[in-house]
C-alpha positions in Angstrom: 116.5 116.1 117.4 114.0 118.3 115.7 116.2 119.4 112.8 116.9 115.5 112.3 113.0 114.8 111.8 112.7 118.1 109.5 115.9 117.2 107.4 115.1 113.2 107.3 111.6 114.3 106.4 112.8 116.7 103.5 115.1 114.4 102.0 112.1 111.6 101.6 109.5 114.2 100.2 112.2 115.8 97.7 114.8 113.1 96.7 113.7 111.0 93.6 113.7 107.2 94.0 114.4 105.4 90.3 114.7 102.2 91.8 111.5 101.0 90.7 111.3 102.8 87.5 114.5 101.0 86.4 113.0 98.2 87.4 110.3 98.7 85.0 113.0 99.3 81.8 114.7 96.2 82.4 111.4 94.1 82.5 110.5 95.9 79.2 113.6 95.7 77.5 113.9 91.8 78.4 110.3 91.5 77.4 111.8 93.7 73.7 113.7 91.6 73.2 112.2 88.2 73.8 109.3 88.9 71.5 112.3 89.8 68.8 113.9 86.8 69.0 110.3 84.9 69.3 109.7 86.6 65.3 113.0 85.6 64.2 112.6 82.3 65.1 109.2 82.1 63.6 110.3 84.0 60.1 113.6 82.2 59.9 112.4 78.4 60.6 111.3 77.0 57.1 115.0 77.9 56.1 116.9 76.8 58.5 114.6 73.5 58.6 115.2 73.2 54.6 119.5 73.7 55.0 119.0 71.0 57.5 117.2 69.4 55.1 119.8 69.5 52.2 122.9 69.1 54.4 121.3 65.5 55.9 120.6 64.6 52.1 124.2 65.3 51.2 125.6 63.3 54.0 123.3 60.3 53.1 
């Protein structure tokens, strides 16, 4: 019984648990992608508006 407790304690002490670290990495990755999309939309907003305006004028 004591060996089981010692084994469990040693595993808990020395085995690295990186589950939380993975979650933080994924959150940072999603935040970076969202930021890149927002910047791209802001940068291309005028160009896209102009293209839609040109298409509307050519149809009318």
